[in-house]
Rosetta silent file (secondary structure, phi, psi, omega in degrees, C-alpha in Angstrom):
SEQUENCE: MRVDGRISRRRPLFGEILVSEGRVTQGQLEEALSTQEEERLYLGEILEGMGLIGPDDIRHALEIQKRWDRLYGSADG
SCORE:     score description
SCORE:     0.000 S_00000001
   1 L     0.000  140.298 -179.411  -21.145   61.036   31.236 S_00000001
   2 E   -94.844  137.173  175.982  -24.342   62.603   32.487 S_00000001
   3 E  -132.535  117.963 -178.937  -25.852   65.649   30.872 S_00000001
   4 L    51.933   41.000  177.586  -29.002   67.113   32.418 S_00000001
   5 L    81.145   -2.047  178.284  -29.718   63.839   34.233 S_00000001
   6 E  -112.875  155.179  175.436  -29.347   61.730   31.091 S_00000001
   7 E   -87.330  125.122 -179.312  -26.408   59.633   29.959 S_00000001
   8 L   -84.467  143.813  176.113  -24.909   61.072   26.830 S_00000001
   9 L   -95.434    6.561  175.785  -23.784   58.793   23.990 S_00000001
  10 L   -92.535  138.054  179.211  -21.251   61.411   22.912 S_00000001
  11 L   -58.805  130.413  179.521  -17.683   60.898   24.000 S_00000001
  12 L   -65.075  135.671  178.133  -16.966   63.240   26.911 S_00000001
  13 L   -74.984  151.392 -178.503  -14.628   66.062   26.013 S_00000001
  14 H   -50.027  -50.649  179.671  -11.372   66.393   27.922 S_00000001
  15 H   -65.155  -36.190  177.671  -12.415   69.660   29.575 S_00000001
  16 H   -61.884  -38.976  178.691  -15.866   68.350   30.449 S_00000001
  17 H   -62.239  -47.553 -178.764  -14.263   65.511   32.327 S_00000001
  18 H   -61.488  -37.741  178.536  -12.046   67.845   34.308 S_00000001
  19 H   -69.796  -47.166 -177.244  -15.007   70.045   35.248 S_00000001
  20 H   -64.548  -28.153  179.797  -17.243   67.092   36.171 S_00000001
  21 L   -87.211   -3.257  179.223  -14.440   65.605   38.291 S_00000001
  22 L    78.293   16.035 -179.017  -13.936   68.910   40.098 S_00000001
  23 L   -78.667  -34.244  176.027  -10.390   69.385   38.803 S_00000001
  24 L  -139.974  161.937  175.975  -11.180   72.801   37.237 S_00000001
  25 L   -89.781  167.214  177.834  -14.112   75.178   37.232 S_00000001
  26 H   -61.763  -39.484  178.868  -16.191   76.025   34.176 S_00000001
  27 H   -63.617  -41.507  177.217  -14.661   79.508   34.206 S_00000001
  28 H   -64.214  -40.405  178.180  -11.122   78.136   34.300 S_00000001
  29 H   -63.439  -44.064 -179.983  -11.944   75.805   31.402 S_00000001
  30 H   -62.736  -38.576  177.376  -13.385   78.670   29.354 S_00000001
  31 H   -63.726  -44.107  179.897  -10.250   80.737   29.977 S_00000001
  32 H   -65.279  -39.649  178.833   -8.050   77.823   28.891 S_00000001
  33 H   -64.201  -37.312  176.883  -10.187   77.239   25.771 S_00000001
  34 H   -63.580  -43.448  176.068   -9.805   80.882   24.856 S_00000001
  35 H   -62.400  -38.668 -178.379   -6.039   80.557   25.218 S_00000001
  36 H   -62.602  -36.870  178.403   -6.138   77.382   23.136 S_00000001
  37 H   -62.184  -34.193 -178.263   -7.722   79.246   20.210 S_00000001
  38 H   -84.605  -39.050 -170.426   -4.792   81.659   20.201 S_00000001
  39 H  -102.134  -14.887  179.545   -1.869   79.340   21.002 S_00000001
  40 L    53.846   48.133  175.047   -2.956   76.019   19.441 S_00000001
  41 L  -109.766  165.041  173.116   -1.695   73.891   22.327 S_00000001
  42 L   -65.781  144.135  179.985   -3.300   70.855   23.924 S_00000001
  43 H   -58.157  -40.401  178.395   -5.827   71.840   26.559 S_00000001
  44 H   -60.859  -38.322  177.773   -4.001   69.801   29.160 S_00000001
  45 H   -63.776  -41.842 -178.994   -0.776   71.689   28.479 S_00000001
  46 H   -64.881  -49.826 -178.705   -2.551   75.009   28.947 S_00000001
  47 H   -62.910  -37.623  177.024   -4.284   73.979   32.181 S_00000001
  48 H   -67.393  -41.309  177.192   -1.039   72.543   33.520 S_00000001
  49 H   -62.624  -29.629  177.394    0.771   75.762   32.574 S_00000001
  50 L   -78.923   -6.899 -179.428   -1.876   77.705   34.498 S_00000001
  51 L    79.611   16.725 -174.692   -1.055   75.558   37.547 S_00000001
  52 L   -92.807  -30.261 -179.920   -4.564   74.090   37.682 S_00000001
  53 L  -137.589  166.612  178.165   -3.874   70.425   36.930 S_00000001
  54 L  -123.390 -179.957 -179.573   -0.926   68.056   36.865 S_00000001
  55 H   -56.383  -34.501  179.046    0.158   65.072   34.775 S_00000001
  56 H   -66.250  -35.879  176.817   -1.973   62.699   36.879 S_00000001
  57 H   -65.948  -40.905  178.152   -5.084   64.749   36.110 S_00000001
  58 H   -62.460  -49.256  179.234   -4.295   64.624   32.393 S_00000001
  59 H   -59.152  -42.020 -179.111   -3.785   60.848   32.504 S_00000001
  60 H   -59.892  -49.037 -178.488   -7.036   60.422   34.490 S_00000001
  61 H   -65.318  -40.412  179.024   -9.124   62.377   31.952 S_00000001
  62 H   -66.559  -36.004  177.196   -7.545   60.558   29.011 S_00000001
  63 H   -64.603  -39.232  176.322   -8.200   57.208   30.686 S_00000001
  64 H   -60.482  -44.223  178.012  -11.890   58.101   31.050 S_00000001
  65 H   -62.461  -40.665  178.609  -12.000   58.851   27.331 S_00000001
  66 H   -62.865  -43.375  179.046  -10.258   55.528   26.535 S_00000001
  67 H   -62.503  -41.296  178.329  -12.734   53.615   28.696 S_00000001
  68 H   -59.912  -44.429  179.197  -15.619   55.350   26.919 S_00000001
  69 H   -61.377  -40.368  178.522  -14.132   54.323   23.543 S_00000001
  70 H   -64.918  -38.599 -177.195  -13.843   50.701   24.708 S_00000001
  71 H   -78.127  -41.412 -170.248  -17.446   50.673   25.929 S_00000001
  72 H  -117.826   -3.300 -178.484  -19.141   52.648   23.174 S_00000001
  73 L    99.923  156.133 -177.356  -16.755   52.749   20.253 S_00000001
  74 L   -64.432  147.920  177.235  -14.234   55.324   19.108 S_00000001
  75 L   -66.792  -20.327 -178.090  -15.302   58.936   18.704 S_00000001
  76 L   -84.781   -2.264  176.231  -13.816   58.777   15.196 S_00000001
  77 L   127.373    0.000    0.000  -16.313   56.238   14.030 S_00000001
């Protein structure tokens, strides 16, 4: 994932992927993250409940994270 023109070695966050892929806006992500703090649901569930993404979008973002883990190692160590 690119950050300020550089490739980051940090695993891309689910919401960052959706924004960078044009699936949601930064504002929509921030709204969903605010909801997540209150409701303790998965971000994908919240965004889907808001009608912004569907199951295919969730799978796509998770697949990007899995590919990153295969290339650079798991985010957990």
